[in-house]
C-alpha positions, 0 to 999 in steps of 0.5 A: 413136618419130613426130616431127613436125615443121610446116616453114613455108616459101612457095617450094613447091620450098624447102620439098619439099627440105626435105621430102627432107631430112629423110624421106632421114635416116630411120634416125638414131635408132634407130625414128625415123620423121617426119611431116612437113607443109608450110604455105606462109604463116602463117596456114596454120601456124596451122591446121597449129597448131590440129589437129596436136602438133607437135615443131618448127616450122622457119620461113623469115623470107619469107613472104608475110603477113609476117616469120618473127620476126614471126610467131613472136608468133603462133604461140606465141600457139597453141602457147608449147612447140614450138621454133621454128628460123628459117630464112634465105638471107641475114643481117644483124646487123640480121635477127638482132637481130630473130628473136633477139629472139622466143626462137627455138631456132635460128636457121638461114642455109641457106647454111650447108648442112642439116647445121647444121638436121639437128642443130638439129632431132636436139637438139629432138628429144633433148631432148624424150626427156628431158622424155618424162614432162612433158605438152605443154599440149593444143592450142587452138583460136586466138582469133580476135583473133590472126587478126584481128590476121594478116589485118592483115598481110597486104600487099595 
């Protein structure tokens, strides 16, 4: 089974480290194969989600245009099915509250190590195997209003 993961991470080194994490874990499930794409911004993630059907999106909290928890609603406008894992370097009660309000699948603090993140992704794939008979809605292009709203968030 091919497992598609989108990593939305503005830090190129952190993105490559996460990419290697999933490719070094090859073989955790019989016959598994990861296809991992990287996006450095919300705009790139939207473009990716419009053209590729992902099983999981891993998104950092600190993105160039906005906070990751703000970006969740943009991605869910396009694809409300794909589970999103939010990652952060540090946690605060306020930040955790904002993330959890977005109904993300898992909130991962990077300092806890990669094992928790890998387990969360593995659980997503196990759950998708159980739901294999159910079809995922087709990919649709983003509504112009979504992209227009996204431009309003971009930092000047």
